[in-house]
N, C-alpha and C positions, 0 to 999 in steps of 0.2 A: 577401171583399168582394162585396157584391151588385152586380148589373148596373147599377142606378141610380147607385151611387157611381162605378163605373168610367166610365160615360157622362159623368157630371158632371165627373170629372177630365179625361177626354178633351176635353170642351168647353172647360174652362179652359186646357188646354195649347194647343188650337187658337187660342183668343183671344189668348193670350200670343204665340204664333208669328205670328199675323196682325199684332199690334201691333208686334212687333219688325221684321217685314218692312216695314210702313208707315213706321216711323221710319227704317229703313235707306234706303228709297227717297227720303224727304224729305231726308235727310242728303246723299245722292248728288246730288239736284237742287241743293241749296245749294252743294255743291262745284263743280258744273258752272257755276253762275252766277258764282261768285267767279272761276273760271278765265277765263270769258268777259270779265268786267269788267277783267281784267288783260291782255287781248290786244288788239292793235290791228287785226289781220287775222283774220277769222273764216271758217270753212268753212260750208257750207250748213246743217249740223245746228246749229252754234253760233248762226248768224245767226237761224234760225227760233226757237230758244229765246229768244234775246236780245230779239226784237221780239214774241214771243208768238203766233206763227202756226204753222200746220202746214208741214212741209217741202214738201209738195205744192203748197200755195198760194204758197209762196215761189218755187218753180220757175215757176209761172204768172206771177208778177210779174216775174221776170227775163226770161222769154221775151217778154213784152210790153213790156219796157224801162221798167217802172213803178218800178223800185227800182234805186239805184246798185249796180253790181257790176262785177267784172272777171273775165276768164278769162286769167290770165297764161300758161298753157301751152296755151291754145286749147280746153281741155275742162273743167278743174276751175274751179268758180265760187268766187270769193273776195269778201269784203265788208269794207270799211273800217268799223270800229265807229263812228267819229265821223260818217261819212257816213250811217250808219243812224240815229244819234241825230238828226241834222239832218233826215233824211227823215221821221222820226216826228213832228217838230215842225211840219211843213208842214200846210197846209190846216186851220188852227185854226178851230174852230167854237165859237160862243158865247163867253161871257166866263169867265175863270178867276179 
């Protein structure tokens, strides 16, 4: 087999591999969202994904008291999913 054919086959293998990894990542994201939807209390990672912001920005919001949260053991931050939904509905702008 000449080198052009080998390179072409390698490129096709890489494309398939990348597609499989992409699909796997999306499937994992969907699983995480379903899990979060079924939980009433969320940790920092779950809450950030649930409201669609970075974990770092969520820490900023909690430290400024801008978002409802709890620290039941004094350190770990927890969020009530329903409170987060209500928080996201606040400050409505424009008409829907």
